N, C-alpha and C positions, 0 to 999 in steps of 0.2 A: 675499677674504672679505667686506671691508666693502662692496664693490660688490653682491655677492649679497644681503647682508642689507638694503641700501637699496632694491634693486629690487623684493624679494619682500615683501609686506606681512605683518604679523602678524594673527592668530596662526598664519597658514598656514606661514610660514618656521619657526616652533617646532615644528609638527606634522611637517615634513619633517626637521628636525634630529633629532627623537626617533626617526623610522623609521630614519635613517641610523645613529644611535647603537646602536640595537638590532641592526642588521645588523653593525656593527663588533665588537660584543661576541660575535659568533658564536653568538648565541642560535638562529639558523636555519641550515640548511645552504644553501649557495649554490644559488640558482634554485628553492628549494622553500618561499619565503615564503608564509604564509598569515595573512590579516589577523585571523581568529579566534583566532590564537595570539599576537598582538601587542597589547600594551596601547595604543600609539599607533594602530594600525590599528583597534581597536575603537572608540577615541574618535572617529575620523574617520567611521566607519560609523554612529555614533550622532548625528552633527551634522545640523544642518538642511540642507534643499535648497539654500538659498542660500549657506550656509557650504560645502557640498560642491562647489557650482559654483565658488566662489573658489578652493578647494583644487585642483580640476583644472587651472584656468588657471595658478595658481602652480606646480603640479608640472611642467606643460609648459615654463614659463619656466626652472625650475630644471634640468631635464634637458637643455634646450638650452645652458645655460651650463656645466653640468658637462662635457658632451661637446665643448665647445669647448676644454677643457683636455686636451692630449695624455696627461698622466699619469693620467687617471682610468681606473680599470679598469671594465670594463662591469658586472661583478657589483656594484660598489659602489652602483649606481643601481637595483638589481633591486627592492628593497623599495618604493621611491617609485613605480617604473613599475607594479608589480603592484597596489599600492593605487589608483593613478590609473585603471588598467583596470577594477578591480572597482567603483569608484564610477561610472565611465562606463556601466555596465550599467543604472543607474537613470535615470529620467526626471527630468532637471534643467531648471531655467529658463534655458536658454542663449539668448542673443540672436543676431541674425544675425552680427554681427562675432565674437562668441565661436566660433561654429561655423567661420567662415572661418580664425580663428586656429588651432583645433584641427586643421583640415584641413591647414593649412600645416605644423603641427608633425609630423602623421603622414607627409607627403610628404617631410620633411627626415630622417627616421629611416633608418639605414644598412641595416637588415634587415627583411624582410617580417614576420618573427616577432615583432618588437617594434613595429610600427607601430600595433597596436591597431585594425586594419582592421574587424573585426566591431563594435567599440565605436563606431567612426566611422560606420558604416552605421546602428547604432542611434540615434546622435544625429541623423543626417540624417532617418531616418524619423519620429522624434518631432517634429522641428523642421518638416517638410514637411507634417505633418498640419495645422498651424494657420497656416503661412506659405507663400508663393509661392516658386517656384524662380527665384532671382535670376541674373543672368549671372556674378556673382563666385562663387557657389556651384558653378554649373555648370562654371565654368573649373577650380575646384579639384578637383572630382569627376573631371573628365576627366584631369587631371595625375596624381591618385592611381590611377586606372585604369591609365594608362600605366606608372606605377612597378610595379604588380602584374604586368602583362603582360610587362614587360621582365626581371622577375626569374625565379627558378625556378618553373616551372609545377607546380602541384599541383591536386588536386580542390578543395581549399578556395579557393586563389587564383582559380581559374577561376569559382568560384561567386561569390566576392566581386565579381569584376570585372563579371560579368554582372549582379548586383544593383545595383552602382553605375551602370551603364549604364542600367538601367531606371529608377532613381530620378531620374537627370540627364536622362532622355530623350535619351541620347547615341546610340542605336543603333535608332532606330525603323525604319530600313531596311537595317540591317547584319546579315548572317548570321554566326553565331558559328563556322561551319565553317572549317577550315583547307584550302585547296586543296592539290593534289598527290597525292591519293588518287583512284582511279577512282570510287568511290562519292561522295566529297565534290564532286568536280568535276561529276558528273552532278546531284547534289542542287542545287548552286549554279547550274547552268545551267538546270534545269527550274524553280525557283522563280523565278530571275531573268527567265524568259520569261513569267511571270505578270503580271497587272496588279490594280490596285485591292485590294479586300478579300481576295481570294484569296491574293495574295502577302503582305499584312500578316498574315493569319491563320498562314500557314506560318512566317514569320519570328519571329512571337511565340511559336509552338509550339516551334521550334528553340531560342529563348532560354530558354524554360522548361526544356527538355531539358538545356541546358548547366548549369543551376543544380540539376539533380537530384542528390541525394546519398544515401549509404547503399546497402545491398544490396537494399532493397525500397522501393517507392514509398510516400510517405506519403498520408494521405487528402486533406489540403488540396491537395497538389501534384497528385494524380491528378484531383481534381475540376476544378481549373483546366485542366489539360491536355485533359481529356474534353470540357469546354465548347468549346474551340478545335477539337477534332476534329469536334465537331458543326457548327461553322461551315465546316469544310473539307468535310465530308461523309465518312462512314465508307467507302463504296466508293472514293472518290477517294484517301483516305489509304492504304487497303489496297493499290490499284494502285501508288501511289508506291513504297511499301516493297517490292512484289514486283519493281520495276524497280531500286531502290537496293541491297537487301540482297545479291543475288548478286554485285554488283560489289566487295564487300568482300574477296573472295578474289582479285581481280585485282591484278596488279603496280602499284606506285605509277606515276603519270603523270609525277612529277618525282623524280628521284633525290636523296637527301640523303647528305652525307658522314658517316662515322663507322663504328664497328664495328671489331673486331680479333680477335686469336686468342682473347681472353678476354672480349670484350664483343659482345653481339648486334648484328647488321646492323640499323640503323634502318629500312632500306628493307623489311624483312620485318614490321615492327611497326605498329601503328596510332598515329596522332597522339593524344596524351592528350585534347586538346580534342574531336576527333571520336569518341573511344571513349566519352566522357562522354555524348555525344548518341546515338550507337548504343544504348548501355545503356538510356537512357530510351525511345527509339523501340521497343525490344524490349519494354520493360514495357507499353507502350501497345497491344500486340498482344494482351494477355491477353484482352479482350473479343471477339475476332474469332472468328466461327464458320466462317471460310473455310478449307478444308483446304489451299489454296495458301498461305496465310499461315503455317500450322503448318510446312508443307514448307520454306518460305523461312527460318523460325526454325531449323528443325533444320540447314539448310545453313550458316546464319550461325555456329550454335554450334560446328559442326565446323571452321570457319575459325578462330574465336577460340581454340579448344582446341588447335589445330594447334601442334606442337612447333617452336620456333625454336632453332637452336644457340646455345649460350651463354646461353640465356634461360629455356627451358622453354615452357610454353603462351604462345600469342601475346598474348592479351588475356583474362584469367580473368574480368574483371568483366562483360564483354560476353556471354561463354559463360553465366555464371551467371544473367544477366538473361534469356537466351533460355529457359534451363531453367525459371526462375520462370514466365515467361509461358506456356510449354507446359503446365505443370501447372495453371495457372489458366484455361485455355480450357474452354469449356463442353462441347465434343464430344470424341469419341474421337480425333480427328486429333492433337491435342496429346500424348496418351499414346502414340500410336503412334510418333511422333517421338522421345519420350523413350526407348521401348524400343530404337529404333535407335541413339540415343546412347549407352545404357548398353553396348550390345554394341560400339560402334566407339571410344568415348572411352576411353583408358587412364589418363588423369591421375587419380590417387587422390582428390584433394580434389573433383573434378567427379564422379567416380563416387559418392561419398558423398552429394553434393548430388542427383544424379539419383535415386539409390535412395530418398532421403528423400521427394522430390517423388512418385515412383511409389508409394511406400507410403501417402501421403496420399490419392492418387487411388484406390487399392485400398480404403483404409479407407471413402471416400465411397460406393464401390460394393458394399461389404460382401463384398470377396473378399480372397484372399492376394495378396502381391506377385507370386508366380509365376503365379497365375491371370490377374491383370491384364496381365502381359507376354504371356501366350498369346492373349488375346482382343483385344489392342489393336493387333496388326499390321495396318496398312493394306491394303486390297485393291488399291489403285491402279486401281480400275475393271475388274479381271478379272472377267468373268462366270462363268468355270470355271477349273479348276486350270491355271495357266500360260498363259492365253489371254484376251486382250481384243479385242472386235470393235466397230468403229463405221464408220458411213456418213458419208463427208464429201462432200456433194452426191451425185454419181453414182458416186463411187469409194468402194471399201471399204478399210479398214486393220485389219491385224491386229498387235497387239503380242504376241509370243509369247517366254516364258522358255525359252531353250535350253540353259541350264546353271546352275551355282551362282553364277555372277556374270556371266552374259552374257543379252542380250535380242536379240530381231531385230524390226524394223518392217517389215512387209510391205504393199505397196500392191497393190491389185487393181483392174483395169479393170471397167467394166460388163459386159463379156463373160466375166468370170471369169478372165482371164489376168493374170499378174503384171505390175505396172508398176514399173520400175526406179527412175526419178526421181519427184520429187514433182510431180504434174500442176500445170499453171498455174492451172486453175480452183479447186484446193484452196488454193493460195497466196493467191488473190484473194478467194475466198468464205469460206473456213474456216481463216483463219491461227491464230486463237485456240484452236480445237479441236485442231488439229495440234500447236501449241506445248504444250498440256497433255498430250497423249499422249507426246510426246517427253520432257516432264519426268517423267512416270510411268516412263518406261523408264529414265531416269537414277536416279531414286530406287530402282527395283527393283534395279539393279545394286549399290547401296549396301546395301539391306535384306537381300538374299539372303545374303551372307556373314555378316551380323550374326546372322541366324536360324540359319544353320548352326552358328555358334560356340555359340549359346544351346542348341541341341539336343544338340550334342556334350557340353556341360557337365552334361547331365541325368544322365550316368552316376554322378556324385558326389552327386546329390540324392535318390536313392532314390524317383524319381517314378513314379507309375503313374496310369492313368486307367481310368474305365468305357469300354467299347466305344463308346457313342454319343458320349461326351465326345471321345474321341480321334479319331473320324471327323470331328467338327465342327471341332475345333481344329487338327487335323494333316492326316490324309489327304485330306479334301475342301475344305480351306481354300485359296482360289485361290493365295495366295502360298507358304504353308509346305507346301502339298501338293506342290509341284515337288520339295521336299526329301524329305518324308515317304515319298513313293512310290518313292524309290530306296534306302530303308533297310530293314533286317530288323528285325521287331518281335517281341516274345515275348508270347504270349497264354496266359492261365490261366483255365480255367473249371471251378470245383470241383476235381475230382481230375486234370483233363486239362490238359496243358501241350504247347505247340507253338510253332514259329517260322514266320513267313510274311512274304511280300513282296508288294506290289501288282503285278498283272500282268493286263493286258487286262480291267480293270474289276473283278477279284476278288482276294481274298487267298489265295495259294498257298503251298505248303511248297516245300521244296528239290527235290522230285521233280515238281512241277508240279501236284500234286492240290490241289484247292480245300479250305480249312479250313472245312467246311460246319457244323461245331459251334459256330461263334462266334455269340454272341447278346448281349442287352443286359446280362447278368450277368458277361460276360467282362472280365477286367482285362487292360490292356495296358501294357508297358513296353519301354523300348529294349533291343534285344538286344545281348548282349556275348559275344565268343568265349570268355571266361573260363568261361561257363556251359555250354559245350558240350564234348563230346569231341573230340580232334583230328581224327577222321575226319569228324565232322558238319561242323566248321569247313571242311575242305577241300572237302567236297561242296557247301557253300554258295558257295565261291569259284568251283568250276566252273559251278554253276548261274548265277550272276550273269554270268560271262563268256559263257555260252551265250545268255543273254538280252541281252548287250551293255549291261548296266546299269552306269553309272559313278557310284559313290556320292559323295555330297557330302563326306564325310570317311572316313578309314579306319575301316571297321567290320568287314567280313569278313576284311580283311587287316590287323587292327589288331594291334600288337605286344602280346604277353602277357608279364608279368614274374611268374614264380613264386618263392616263397621258396627260396633256396639253402641248401645244408649250411653254407657259411661264415656265413650270417646266423642259422641255428639256433644256431651256436656263439657268435657275438657277442651273440645274444639281443635287446638292446634298441636296437641300431643297425645300419646297413648301411654297408660301405665300398665298395659296388659302384661308386660314381661319385667316390671320394675320389681324391686325388693328381693331380688335373688342374690346369693353369694355364689360366685363362679370361679373356677380355676382359670387364673389368667393365661397360662400357656396353652391350654387346651382351647380356650376361647379364641386366642390369637391364630392358632393352626385352623380353627374352623372358619374364621374370617377369610383367611387366604384361600381355603378351599372353595368358598363361595363367591369370591371375588370382591370382598369387602377390603377397605384399607383400615389398618389398625397399627398402633404402635404399642409396644410393651411399655408399661409405666414402671418408673423406678422411684424409690423412696428418696426423692431429691427435691430441691426447690426449683421445679420447673413446671411448664404447661404443656398439656397434651390436647389435640383435637379428639373428638369422639370416633368411634368405629363408624365409617362412612361408606355408602354404596352410591356411586355416580350412575345416573340413568339418562345418558345423553339423549336417547331416542324420545324421552319424555320431557327433556329439559329440567329434571329434578335431581335432587340429592337426598338420600335418606341418611339419618343419623341415629345411632343407638348410643345413648349416654351412659358411660360406665366411669367408675372412679377407683383408686386404690383403697384396700381395706387393710387397717392395722397401723400400729404406731411403733412396734418394736423392731428395730433393724436386726436381722438375723433369724428372728422367730417369725415375723410376718413376711420376710423376704428371702430370697436366695442370697448366697455369699456375694453375688454381684449387685445386690440391692434391688432386684426386681421383685415387685409385689407377687405373692403367691396367689392372692385372692382379689377379686374385684367386686364391687356392689353395682348392680344394674339399676338403671332409672328409666327415663323416658325414651320413646321412639319418636322421631319428628322428621318432617319434610321441609325442605327449602328449595328455591330455585337453584339451579346447578351453578349459576355464577354469583351466588350470594356469599357475602364474607363468612368464612369458616369460624366456628365456635371453638374456644379453648377453655380448659379449666385446669386448676392446679392439680398435680398428680394425686394428692391425698384428699381432694375434695374441695368445696367451696363455691361450686356453681360454674355453669358454662356461660360464657358470654363472647360476643364477636369482637367488641372493642376495637383496637387498632392493629392487633397482631395478624389476623387472617387477611388473604387477599380477597378482592372482589367488592362489590358494592354492598353497603349495609342493607339488610333485608330481614324482615321478619319471618317466622314460620308460616307455612301454608296451612290452612285449615284442612283436617282430614277428609271433610266431605267433598273437597275439591280434587283429592287424589283419585286417579281412575281406579276402580274396584279391583282390576287385575293386578295393578302395581302394589296397592295396599296389600293385597292378599299374599303376593310373593315376598315382599319385604317382611311381613309379619310372620310368613312360614320360615324364612332365615332366622329371625330373632327367636321364634319358638325352638328351633333346632339348637341354636346356640345355648339357650338356657336349659333346654331339655337334656343336652349331652354334658354340658359343663357345670351344672349347678350342683352344689353340695349342701344347700339348704336356704332358708330364708333370712334376710337381713332384718333383725328386730329393731333396728334404729331408723329404718326408712320412714319417710313421711313424704307425702306429696307437696312438692314445692310450687306447683301451680305454673302458669305461663312463664313466669320470670325464672323458673328453674329452682334448684334447692341449694340452700347455703348452710355450711357448717363452720364452726370454729375450728381453726386448725393452727 
C-alpha cells in the first residue's frame, strides 16, 4: 500500500481512494456505477481539464498496480475504471507521451470490454487534429488493432479496428474482406486487379462499409460513401455488385471447422466481417434506378433470409438491408422485388419489415398496401400475357411462361424454324441481352409461385375489383395473367351474377357461352366452390377438364368444409382435428407457409399462445390449440429442449381484438387471464362464422394434421368450452 501511495500523486490518490471506499460500502450495485450518483465522481467531473488529465494517468497506473495483485477482484476496480472512461470522453490536454502511455494501458487490459477502445479512439482523434502521426503512436495503434482482431469479433470491435487503421494509416491498400467465400474471393480478385485511383477508391469504400453501424445508414456515412461511388462511377459500381451479389449464395471456397448437432454449420453462414460490408453495399443500392440491381438485391435477400439448421435465418442484417434499399429505390422495380419477398420469405420478423416498407411505398403512392402489391409485379419484359419476344441479331428469342413455376426459352432461326442450341453469333454479339433474358426467366420462375400464393390468399380478404381494374391488374397483366386466365372468377352486375373463365380471348361460362353482359360497372371477385351448388361445381370441373386447363391452385376441386352436427353441439369450438400427435417442426413450417403465427414450444416453465391466423377483413382471429408432448428431456425434445411432437386440440374463433389465450408449454389448458393484450372476450359460436372463413381455416388445419401427423393421441379427452386441463 505504501508503494501505491508513493507512486500515485495527490490529490489523485485520494480521489481514487474515495471511489473505492464508496464501492466497498456497496452504495452501488456491482458494474452499475454512475458518476452522477457518486460524491467522489461528481468532484472529479467538476475538476479542471489539467486535473482530469492527471487523474486519468493516475487511474491507469492504479489499475495496472491493482491487477498485478492476484487477490484483486475485478469488480473492486469498476468505479475507478468507469470514472476514467467517463473523463476520457472529454477533450483533455494530453501530450504525445500521455497518449502513448494510455494506448499501452489499453493494450495491457485482459478483456476487450474494459480496454476503453472508443475512448482511446477519441483521444487519438483529438490529438491528431493538432499533431502529426509519429512512429511510436502508429506502432501502438497497430498493436491495439491486433488485440481487437485476435479477440471475439463483434460489429463494434470490427468498427473500432477499421477506425484505428484509418487514423493510423495502417490499411491504405488492405481490403477488410475475409477470403473463403465465393463473393469475397471475387471481390478481392476484381479490386486487386485494378490500378491507381480506381483501386484506392474501392478499398476506401469497403473500409467505410466495414465501419457501417446500425440498421439504417446515417447521413454523414452515406455522404462520404456516395462521394466515393462518384469517384468509382455509378455504372461501374452497379456492374460490380451485379457480379458479386449472386455469388453470396454459392458454397464457401474454403471450408471451416465447426458445427454440431446443436450448433449451426459455419460453412452455411456468412463471415461477420463480410456480412457487415454486404449490409453497407446493399444500403448503397438505394439510389439506383437499375432494375437489374433491384433484382440482385431481391436474390441477395432470399439468400440472407434462408433458414440454416440450428440457426434460423442465415444473416438477418443483410436481408434487412436489402429490404430497406428496395423500399428506398425511386422506381417500381424495388417494390416489385419486395412483393416477391413478401410472398417467399416466411421469417416472421422479416415479414413485418417487408410489410412496413411496402406500406410506406403505398403511402407515397396514395394507395393501399394490397393495391401496391397488385400493381408492383414486374413484367420482366413480357409484351403480352406469358410471352416475351426479342431479336438478337438475325435470330429470334421467345421467353414463354409454360406453367405456374415453369418457363421455356425458345430460339428461332431467320427462316422461322426452331434453333436448339444458342447460336454462336448470339454468344459473340449479344451476350448481355441473352443474359438478361435468362435472368428474367429465372425471376419469373420465382415470382409466379409467389403470385399464385398471393391470389389464393384473396379468399380471406373479401377483395373485389371493378371490371376494368381487374382486367388491367390480373387478366391482361403479362405475368399475373398467366395465372388469372386459368382461374374461375365471379362477376356481379347489378342483380345479375355469374361465373366465368378466360377462353379463346373471351370470358365464358361453364357451358362455353360468352358472358356478354359484362361492362365497366361489373364487380369481380375470386370464385369459391362454397358459393355454388354441388352440381354447378361438378359442371365446372368437367368443363375445365374438357378445356385441359390446369389451375394454378385448387379452385374447382377445392376441399369444402361445412359445419357438422358435432360442431353445432360443441357450439364454440371444433374437435374435428383434435387428438393427433404431430411433428412440431413440420407443423411450425406449415403454419409459416399458410400465414399462421406459431412459436416453437420448449420443455421449460413458460407459457405459449396457440397457433393463430388473423383475419382483419372479417374482424376475426382463428386459433388452433396445441401443446407439447412428452416428459423426458432429450428423448422427447431436441438437444436445445424443443418438443419433437405436439398434441392437437380445439379450433376456435375470437374477435380479432380479443385477449390472446396462453397455455403452459406442456399442457394444462388455455386461458386469457392477464398475459394477453386486448379486451377479455369469449369464443364466437361456429354458426356465426361466415361459411367461407370456416371452410378455409378448417382446410388449413386439415393440411397441418394430414401432413405432420404421426398418429393419434390416446390420452386426449374433450375438455369442453373451458378447455382441457392436465396435471403437470
